[in-house]
Wavefront OBJ file of the C-alpha trace (Angstrom):
o trace
v 35.297 -44.076 93.389
v 35.787 -43.188 89.814
v 36.083 -39.490 89.017
v 33.499 -38.725 86.369
v 34.767 -35.194 85.892
v 37.397 -36.525 83.453
v 34.861 -38.527 81.429
v 33.087 -36.893 78.473
v 29.549 -35.850 79.148
v 27.209 -37.752 76.766
v 24.868 -34.744 76.382
v 27.767 -32.435 75.724
v 29.173 -34.838 73.145
v 25.813 -35.012 71.350
v 25.558 -31.241 71.366
v 29.025 -30.913 69.839
v 28.182 -33.417 67.128
v 25.056 -31.538 66.261
v 26.670 -28.107 66.277
v 29.662 -29.322 64.325
v 32.474 -28.931 66.905
v 32.814 -32.455 68.238
v 34.479 -35.531 66.800
v 32.392 -37.201 64.066
v 30.272 -34.045 63.855
v 26.989 -34.433 61.963
v 27.381 -30.917 60.589
v 30.916 -31.671 59.368
v 29.649 -34.837 57.717
v 26.379 -33.622 56.062
v 26.585 -29.823 55.681
v 28.744 -29.767 52.514
v 26.397 -32.273 50.875
v 23.315 -30.231 51.820
v 24.977 -27.080 50.626
v 25.807 -28.711 47.287
v 22.242 -29.908 46.919
v 20.975 -26.392 47.592
v 23.308 -24.968 44.982
v 22.200 -27.615 42.501
v 18.579 -26.755 43.178
v 19.286 -23.042 42.693
v 21.124 -23.758 39.434
v 18.280 -25.969 38.249
v 15.715 -23.320 39.172
v 17.710 -20.609 37.363
v 18.084 -22.861 34.322
v 14.359 -23.586 34.161
v 13.534 -19.892 34.684
v 15.902 -19.002 31.847
v 14.166 -21.516 29.573
v 10.701 -20.187 30.435
v 11.831 -16.566 30.034
v 13.160 -17.299 26.561
v 10.005 -18.997 25.305
v 8.629 -16.613 22.635
v 5.134 -16.767 24.113
v 3.490 -15.542 27.298
v 3.774 -18.187 30.062
v 1.957 -17.706 33.367
v 0.872 -19.703 36.422
v -2.131 -18.934 38.654
v -3.141 -20.461 41.948
v -6.220 -22.671 41.678
v -8.225 -20.927 44.408
v -8.154 -17.169 43.834
v -6.597 -17.313 40.374
v -3.802 -14.956 41.363
v -0.621 -14.912 39.317
v 2.254 -16.769 40.984
v 4.627 -16.899 38.011
v 5.096 -14.875 34.832
v 7.743 -14.928 32.108
v 9.577 -12.146 30.299
v 7.556 -12.454 27.069
v 4.381 -11.924 29.090
v 5.800 -8.753 30.643
v 6.711 -7.405 27.212
v 3.329 -8.297 25.733
v 1.138 -6.828 28.475
v 3.405 -3.953 29.468
v 3.341 -4.854 33.194
v 6.326 -5.966 35.281
v 6.424 -9.288 37.085
v 6.352 -7.482 40.415
v 3.116 -5.724 39.439
v 1.462 -8.943 38.258
v 2.375 -11.448 40.979
v -0.233 -11.841 43.714
v -2.971 -10.141 41.691
v -5.678 -11.446 39.364
v -7.102 -10.483 35.975
v -9.654 -8.010 37.327
v -6.792 -5.867 38.615
v -5.547 -5.249 35.054
v -8.106 -5.916 32.351
v -11.599 -4.598 31.453
v -14.419 -6.426 33.218
v -15.620 -8.221 30.083
v -12.149 -9.592 29.319
v -11.418 -10.477 32.954
v -14.745 -12.316 33.259
v -13.955 -14.314 30.102
v -10.479 -15.281 31.370
v -11.898 -16.295 34.770
v -14.668 -18.380 33.201
v -12.157 -20.268 31.063
v -9.815 -20.763 34.043
v -12.623 -22.299 36.115
v -13.620 -24.497 33.192
v -10.070 -25.865 32.902
v -9.805 -26.555 36.638
v -13.231 -28.228 36.736
v -12.591 -30.481 33.743
v -8.996 -31.209 34.665
v -7.800 -31.349 31.056
v -6.064 -29.136 28.528
v -8.201 -26.383 27.025
v -7.238 -24.540 23.833
v -8.711 -21.106 23.153
v -8.188 -20.310 19.431
v -8.690 -16.567 19.844
v -9.066 -14.221 22.775
v -8.437 -10.503 23.035
v -6.420 -8.844 25.788
v -5.996 -5.117 26.367
v -2.395 -4.174 27.149
v -1.184 -1.418 29.433
v -0.935 0.959 26.448
v -4.610 0.372 25.609
v -3.868 -1.734 22.543
v -5.911 -4.881 21.913
v -3.839 -7.966 21.078
v -5.239 -11.278 19.812
v -3.960 -14.389 21.600
v -4.112 -18.121 20.964
v -4.026 -19.648 24.441
v -3.651 -23.094 25.983
v -4.486 -23.698 29.648
v -3.915 -26.833 31.726
v -4.269 -27.637 35.454
v -1.217 -28.627 37.547
v -1.972 -31.317 40.167
v -0.365 -32.152 43.527
v 0.592 -35.687 44.629
v -2.953 -36.354 45.795
v -4.481 -35.443 42.426
v -5.859 -32.063 43.449
v -5.510 -29.097 41.081
v -3.120 -26.661 42.798
v -2.218 -24.350 39.924
v -3.213 -23.398 36.404
v -0.551 -23.137 33.692
v -1.196 -20.919 30.675
v 0.739 -20.430 27.436
v -0.479 -17.649 25.116
v 0.855 -16.865 21.624
v 0.342 -13.366 20.177
v -1.275 -13.903 16.755
v -2.323 -10.291 16.108
v 0.025 -9.732 13.160
v -0.877 -13.111 11.684
v -4.589 -12.279 11.903
v -4.027 -8.971 10.137
v -2.103 -10.737 7.365
v -4.878 -13.332 7.041
v -7.462 -10.554 6.767
v -5.359 -8.825 4.102
v -5.073 -12.097 2.177
v -8.812 -12.790 2.431
v -9.579 -9.249 1.275
v -7.186 -9.637 -1.644
v -8.729 -12.993 -2.606
v -12.232 -11.534 -2.356
v -11.304 -8.597 -4.577
v -9.655 -10.958 -7.066
v -12.775 -13.156 -7.155
v -15.009 -10.141 -7.765
v -12.633 -9.029 -10.497
v -12.786 -12.408 -12.209
v -16.576 -12.305 -12.058
v -16.570 -8.808 -13.560
v -14.255 -9.891 -16.357
v -16.230 -13.049 -16.991
v -19.472 -11.255 -17.863
v -17.723 -8.686 -20.067
v -17.755 -10.797 -23.253
v -21.518 -11.356 -23.507
v -22.350 -7.890 -22.198
v -19.993 -6.205 -24.678
v -21.536 -8.132 -27.576
v -25.004 -6.926 -26.557
v -23.797 -3.342 -26.216
v -22.034 -3.484 -29.552
v -25.287 -4.427 -31.295
v -27.263 -1.664 -29.539
v -24.638 1.025 -30.141
v -23.886 -0.150 -33.673
v -27.446 -0.138 -34.953
v -28.135 3.066 -33.065
v -25.265 4.878 -34.747
v -26.192 3.456 -38.144
v -29.771 4.707 -37.744
v -28.414 8.092 -36.719
v -26.791 8.402 -40.150
v -30.154 7.838 -41.855
v -31.113 11.185 -43.405
v -34.759 10.084 -43.688
v -35.177 9.905 -39.902
v -37.330 12.737 -38.492
v -36.142 14.885 -35.575
v -38.403 13.304 -32.926
v -37.086 9.834 -33.717
v -33.517 11.126 -33.779
v -33.973 12.542 -30.287
v -35.224 9.191 -28.978
v -32.354 7.483 -30.750
v -29.914 9.806 -28.998
v -31.319 8.640 -25.633
v -30.824 4.991 -26.634
v -27.222 5.601 -27.700
v -26.539 7.660 -24.573
v -27.881 4.877 -22.312
v -25.813 2.264 -24.154
v -22.736 4.455 -23.797
v -23.316 4.709 -20.033
v -23.608 0.922 -19.889
v -20.314 0.679 -21.777
v -18.735 3.025 -19.234
v -19.920 0.730 -16.448
v -18.319 -2.207 -18.247
v -15.081 -0.283 -18.625
v -15.226 0.536 -14.928
v -15.585 -3.132 -14.053
v -12.729 -4.042 -16.381
v -10.576 -1.351 -14.796
v -11.338 -2.719 -11.347
v -10.441 -6.223 -12.468
v -7.187 -4.844 -13.947
v -8.088 -5.990 -17.460
v -8.296 -2.628 -19.216
v -5.645 -1.828 -21.805
v -3.152 0.845 -20.672
v -1.020 3.291 -22.660
v 1.870 4.023 -20.343
v 4.669 6.563 -20.480
v 7.211 7.905 -18.030
v 5.974 11.078 -16.331
v 6.726 13.269 -13.346
v 3.944 12.538 -10.873
v 4.072 16.129 -9.594
v 3.245 17.400 -13.100
v 0.274 15.040 -13.376
v -1.084 16.197 -10.004
v -0.634 19.866 -10.905
v -2.459 19.376 -14.196
v -5.450 17.669 -12.629
v -5.656 20.197 -9.759
v -7.037 22.827 -12.137
v -9.894 20.504 -12.993
v -10.488 19.408 -9.391
v -11.267 22.973 -8.312
v -14.377 22.883 -10.499
v -15.396 19.433 -9.228
v -15.207 20.004 -5.483
v -17.200 23.264 -5.379
v -16.744 26.518 -3.512
v -17.295 25.092 -0.014
v -14.220 22.882 -0.189
v -10.736 24.384 -0.008
v -8.085 22.601 -2.079
v -4.495 22.621 -0.803
v -1.445 20.742 -2.037
v 1.993 19.806 -0.725
v 4.112 18.465 -3.571
v 7.550 16.943 -3.143
v 10.415 19.093 -4.451
v 12.095 16.170 -6.246
v 11.021 14.737 -9.592
v 8.913 11.633 -8.999
v 9.289 9.707 -12.245
v 6.777 6.901 -12.677
v 5.595 4.772 -15.608
v 1.879 5.454 -15.795
v -1.141 5.901 -17.976
v -1.562 9.559 -17.047
v -5.231 9.565 -18.026
v -5.953 6.724 -15.618
v -4.018 8.357 -12.761
v -5.994 11.540 -13.402
v -9.135 9.393 -13.121
v -7.891 8.116 -9.750
v -7.446 11.673 -8.453
v -10.841 12.761 -9.777
v -12.581 9.798 -8.124
v -10.811 10.402 -4.792
v -11.588 14.130 -4.905
v -15.243 13.418 -5.683
v -15.407 10.957 -2.802
v -13.813 13.537 -0.479
v -16.255 16.240 -1.596
v -19.221 13.995 -0.828
v -17.745 13.285 2.619
v -17.760 17.038 3.390
v -21.377 18.152 2.780
v -20.809 21.314 4.838
v -17.461 22.086 3.260
v -13.946 21.412 4.456
v -10.345 21.016 3.345
v -9.102 18.645 0.647
v -5.337 18.123 0.725
v -3.303 16.445 -2.003
v 0.337 15.605 -1.379
v 3.172 13.743 -3.053
v 6.319 12.222 -1.626
v 8.996 9.585 -1.871
v 8.980 6.440 0.246
v 11.375 3.526 0.642
v 9.319 0.420 1.385
v 11.293 -2.294 3.172
v 10.470 -5.806 4.348
v 9.405 -4.548 7.789
v 6.823 -2.227 6.174
v 5.417 -5.134 4.144
v 5.290 -7.373 7.220
v 3.627 -4.723 9.384
v 1.006 -3.714 6.797
v 0.431 -6.971 4.954
v 0.728 -5.495 1.451
v 3.259 -4.075 -0.991
v 6.698 -5.143 -2.142
v 10.065 -3.722 -1.059
v 11.336 -0.884 -3.254
v 11.160 2.867 -3.866
v 7.724 4.365 -4.407
v 6.210 7.681 -5.346
v 3.417 8.486 -2.917
v 0.155 10.346 -3.516
v -1.970 11.190 -0.485
v -5.511 12.566 -0.693
v -6.962 13.701 2.645
v -10.203 15.289 3.781
v -11.616 16.370 7.132
v -15.086 15.046 6.421
v -17.377 12.562 8.142
v -14.912 9.658 7.955
v -15.739 5.955 7.906
v -16.216 3.207 10.456
v -14.292 -0.080 10.192
v -17.143 -1.896 8.444
v -17.402 0.714 5.695
v -13.632 0.979 5.349
v -13.278 -2.787 4.870
v -15.615 -2.671 1.847
v -14.653 0.678 0.336
v -12.967 -0.820 -2.758
v -15.714 -3.344 -3.595
v -17.599 -2.744 -6.871
v -21.135 -1.390 -6.399
v -20.590 -0.761 -2.684
v -21.814 2.714 -1.819
v -23.111 4.560 1.222
v -24.973 7.025 -0.993
v -28.707 7.025 -1.609
v -30.120 4.883 -4.406
v -29.522 6.608 -7.716
v -26.845 8.933 -6.337
v -23.856 6.759 -7.232
v -22.828 3.558 -9.001
v -20.423 2.384 -6.296
v -17.658 1.981 -8.879
v -15.543 5.045 -8.070
v -13.316 3.466 -5.434
v -13.287 0.116 -7.241
v -11.845 1.887 -10.278
v -9.196 3.526 -8.073
v -8.229 0.111 -6.711
v -8.073 -1.476 -10.167
v -6.019 1.301 -11.762
v -3.460 1.349 -8.948
v -3.115 -2.444 -8.999
v -2.692 -2.415 -12.774
v 0.171 0.069 -12.289
v 1.848 -2.476 -9.953
v 1.172 -0.193 -7.002
v -0.974 -0.451 -3.911
v -3.451 1.718 -2.062
v -4.537 1.950 1.552
v -7.024 4.018 3.486
v -6.998 5.469 6.997
v -10.202 6.899 8.401
v -11.876 7.827 11.663
v -15.539 8.811 12.060
v -16.030 12.582 12.347
v -12.300 13.213 11.845
v -11.615 12.456 8.192
v -10.104 10.103 5.660
v -6.730 9.725 3.956
v -6.051 7.587 0.899
v -2.410 6.778 0.157
v -1.363 5.517 -3.271
v 2.059 3.979 -3.837
v 3.432 3.799 -7.401
v 6.803 2.207 -8.284
v 9.462 4.851 -8.884
v 11.467 4.943 -12.133
v 15.072 6.070 -11.647
v 16.831 8.364 -14.183
v 14.426 7.850 -17.017
v 12.975 10.601 -19.192
v 9.489 10.670 -20.650
v 9.263 11.085 -24.414
v 6.687 13.495 -25.781
v 3.919 11.795 -27.711
v 2.282 13.352 -30.723
v -1.449 13.819 -30.326
v -3.260 12.682 -33.466
v -6.832 13.749 -34.183
v -8.636 10.822 -35.837
v -9.890 11.524 -39.352
v -13.445 10.685 -40.434
v -13.680 7.040 -41.544
v -13.477 6.168 -45.217
v -15.139 3.288 -46.976
v -13.838 1.019 -49.723
v -14.654 -1.672 -52.240
v -12.473 -4.511 -50.909
v -13.845 -7.889 -49.868
v -13.769 -8.626 -46.124
v -14.371 -12.002 -44.492
v -16.231 -11.514 -41.184
v -16.024 -14.502 -38.802
v -18.220 -14.045 -35.715
v -20.154 -16.685 -33.755
v -22.667 -14.169 -32.368
v -25.270 -13.788 -35.117
v -26.442 -10.329 -34.006
v -22.904 -8.936 -33.968
v -22.105 -10.625 -37.293
v -25.153 -9.069 -38.950
v -24.364 -5.645 -37.495
v -20.767 -5.681 -38.772
v -21.897 -6.930 -42.173
v -24.442 -4.110 -42.529
v -21.936 -1.523 -41.331
v -19.214 -2.582 -43.774
v -21.529 -3.007 -46.759
v -22.988 0.415 -45.986
v -19.518 1.875 -46.579
v -18.993 0.051 -49.859
v -17.210 -3.117 -48.770
v -18.157 -6.615 -49.926
v -18.657 -8.949 -46.948
v -18.441 -12.743 -46.700
v -19.931 -13.891 -43.337
v -18.704 -16.952 -41.397
v -20.254 -18.424 -38.243
v -17.167 -19.968 -36.616
v -13.456 -20.639 -37.088
v -13.851 -23.706 -39.295
v -16.415 -21.916 -41.461
v -13.965 -19.006 -41.803
v -11.211 -21.301 -43.117
v -13.566 -22.927 -45.639
v -14.960 -19.572 -46.830
v -11.451 -18.175 -47.222
v -10.346 -21.232 -49.205
v -13.237 -20.634 -51.590
v -12.594 -16.883 -51.905
v -8.881 -16.424 -51.241
v -8.296 -14.547 -54.485
v -10.740 -11.796 -53.511
v -10.561 -11.535 -49.677
v -8.228 -8.712 -48.620
v -8.980 -8.666 -44.874
v -10.236 -11.210 -42.342
v -12.107 -9.722 -39.374
v -12.747 -12.460 -36.810
v -13.535 -13.049 -33.173
v -10.690 -14.625 -31.201
v -12.699 -17.222 -29.288
v -15.173 -19.166 -31.445
v -16.562 -22.719 -31.690
v -14.824 -25.484 -33.689
v -11.680 -23.393 -34.300
v -10.542 -20.367 -32.348
v -9.134 -17.300 -34.074
v -5.504 -18.363 -33.737
v -6.162 -21.825 -35.196
v -8.197 -20.383 -38.062
v -5.526 -17.759 -38.694
v -2.832 -20.443 -38.956
v -4.753 -22.351 -41.633
v -5.696 -19.181 -43.517
v -2.070 -18.029 -43.614
v -1.118 -21.427 -45.027
v -3.353 -20.503 -47.968
v -2.224 -16.853 -48.167
v 0.641 -15.648 -45.901
v 0.031 -11.987 -46.793
v -3.667 -11.670 -46.010
v -4.417 -9.031 -43.372
v -6.139 -10.218 -40.176
v -7.920 -8.140 -37.535
v -9.095 -9.849 -34.350
v -12.007 -8.673 -32.218
v -13.094 -9.860 -28.783
v -15.389 -9.077 -25.917
v -13.311 -11.206 -23.550
v -10.825 -9.561 -21.221
v -7.097 -9.630 -21.958
v -6.285 -12.032 -19.110
v -8.756 -14.607 -20.474
v -7.384 -14.167 -24.014
v -3.782 -14.496 -22.831
v -4.669 -17.386 -20.524
v -6.073 -19.373 -23.437
v -3.048 -18.618 -25.626
v -5.206 -17.638 -28.601
v -3.452 -14.386 -29.535
v -0.001 -14.127 -31.106
v 2.269 -11.297 -30.017
v 1.913 -8.268 -32.292
v -1.472 -9.334 -33.676
v -4.000 -6.585 -34.439
v -6.851 -6.568 -31.922
v -9.893 -4.390 -31.396
v -11.934 -4.764 -28.209
v -15.733 -4.907 -28.057
v -17.927 -3.003 -27.742
v -16.323 -1.039 -30.566
v -17.863 2.129 -31.954
v -18.775 1.787 -35.655
v -16.535 4.712 -36.674
v -13.603 3.240 -34.781
v -14.068 -0.135 -36.496
v -14.257 1.514 -39.921
v -11.066 3.496 -39.258
v -9.195 0.375 -38.130
v -10.341 -1.627 -41.156
v -9.271 1.148 -43.538
v -5.934 1.562 -41.722
v -5.056 -2.137 -42.156
v -6.179 -2.261 -45.787
v -4.021 0.778 -46.624
v -0.824 -0.678 -45.127
l 1 2 3 4 5 6 7 8 9 10 11 12 13 14 15 16 17 18 19 20 21 22 23 24 25 26 27 28 29 30 31 32 33 34 35 36 37 38 39 40 41 42 43 44 45 46 47 48 49 50 51 52 53 54 55 56 57 58 59 60 61 62 63 64 65 66 67 68 69 70 71 72 73 74 75 76 77 78 79 80 81 82 83 84 85 86 87 88 89 90 91 92 93 94 95 96 97 98 99 100 101 102 103 104 105 106 107 108 109 110 111 112 113 114 115 116 117 118 119 120 121 122 123 124 125 126 127 128 129 130 131 132 133 134 135 136 137 138 139 140 141 142 143 144 145 146 147 148 149 150 151 152 153 154 155 156 157 158 159 160 161 162 163 164 165 166 167 168 169 170 171 172 173 174 175 176 177 178 179 180 181 182 183 184 185 186 187 188 189 190 191 192 193 194 195 196 197 198 199 200 201 202 203 204 205 206 207 208 209 210 211 212 213 214 215 216 217 218 219 220 221 222 223 224 225 226 227 228 229 230 231 232 233 234 235 236 237 238 239 240 241 242 243 244 245 246 247 248 249 250 251 252 253 254 255 256 257 258 259 260 261 262 263 264 265 266 267 268 269 270 271 272 273 274 275 276 277 278 279 280 281 282 283 284 285 286 287 288 289 290 291 292 293 294 295 296 297 298 299 300 301 302 303 304 305 306 307 308 309 310 311 312 313 314 315 316 317 318 319 320 321 322 323 324 325 326 327 328 329 330 331 332 333 334 335 336 337 338 339 340 341 342 343 344 345 346 347 348 349 350 351 352 353 354 355 356 357 358 359 360 361 362 363 364 365 366 367 368 369 370 371 372 373 374 375 376 377 378 379 380 381 382 383 384 385 386 387 388 389 390 391 392 393 394 395 396 397 398 399 400 401 402 403 404 405 406 407 408 409 410 411 412 413 414 415 416 417 418 419 420 421 422 423 424 425 426 427 428 429 430 431 432 433 434 435 436 437 438 439 440 441 442 443 444 445 446 447 448 449 450 451 452 453 454 455 456 457 458 459 460 461 462 463 464 465 466 467 468 469 470 471 472 473 474 475 476 477 478 479 480 481 482 483 484 485 486 487 488 489 490 491 492 493 494 495 496 497 498 499 500 501 502 503 504 505 506 507 508 509 510 511 512 513 514 515 516 517 518 519 520 521 522 523 524 525 526 527 528 529 530 531 532 533 534 535 536 537 538 539 540 541 542 543 544 545 546
């Protein structure tokens, strides 16, 4: 009988193969390969995780049943302020306000039901810090091998800063459009005002007028002057008002105007100031900057009907690219800063967004023109600066004005000249004006002071009249923009006939329109409508006496 004790036991042999100790062991044969595959899978998983974590957008995955987070990337953690460990296994209602969570859930269910990609152009999410961020989100279902939706993949881009920049751009474009509209009506309106004010002032000089009529005339002139002020306000807003700039220390300007502000704001409002110790040299029209401070102080006073504190401060600020990117306005550089703060009623977002619009006011009808803040905006822009406003209801408001700083430059003192009464003359003046009412007014004004006047209705007529009377005409007074030939074209032909004749332009158009049409040579004499009669007479005499 064969001894089976020396023969290998089949079961034992199989066991050894499986456990890796026998000859031709399965473990010895396949384990290294399995181990390598596991390592490859881990490397692949780590690689994919690294890719997802470095995507500059929030990437998340939710299960399709309870909509709980099962995956979240690093950008999502940084955006929301929650760690991955806090987010995984929980749903939106655990983190966000009910209204937001309900919106997210509704969109998730919609994606899973439709089974296609859904793009959400804008949605708001509240972060851990309480800040609202605006997201542009895409959601898509992930299916298993049987075609059932198992997960929901979401990719959300933070577009908050972009939205703020878009809003700034839209606001800027809106203000520019309003400014162009304001400038566009100035020409016709100034011509009308010039006729009213001109004839009014001429009648005022009539010694035969009785006192009752003179008083009524004063009211007419006063109303026309107020209308002219409104026009100037609109032109200032649209940055089309002529400036006389000089280099000045901003602290000195603020100190000068403070004395006047005390009388404006009243006894119930306390005025305090915190001025920078360094000289803040800026190139400004000091009168216009004073107007800015007066308007802001008046606005602050009205915001504190029961009294309060008005604080004016100055400072120095270096604006860099990050400031411009964060705020959506300004240009890099060094700026002198003026801040005007009050602790009044403040403004809500809707009011704040419209504060610089012309004719926008929260005051009762008849209590304000709505041009005060528009003028502030226009003056600051014309000085190549920028202005912003921070306000909270029942807390107060702060306006900050940034003006470009001038380094190491001294301001020259300017002599103040008191204008002398106008003088007349006997010279012949050619008046070219396409507006008949204005032409007649100027003709009557000049002839009333002894001048001989030759009227012309347009540029071509002016050239022909000058050709006929070139030996007697000493001055040509003409509108810049006229039919047939504009002022520049007429001037060219007139100077071909007499290079030495004196020419004075007038216009009711704004400077940007004049410059845009290229109708004014550099250094040309220009007087802007509506011009006061005495001012026109002085300018005419000044040119004739040169």
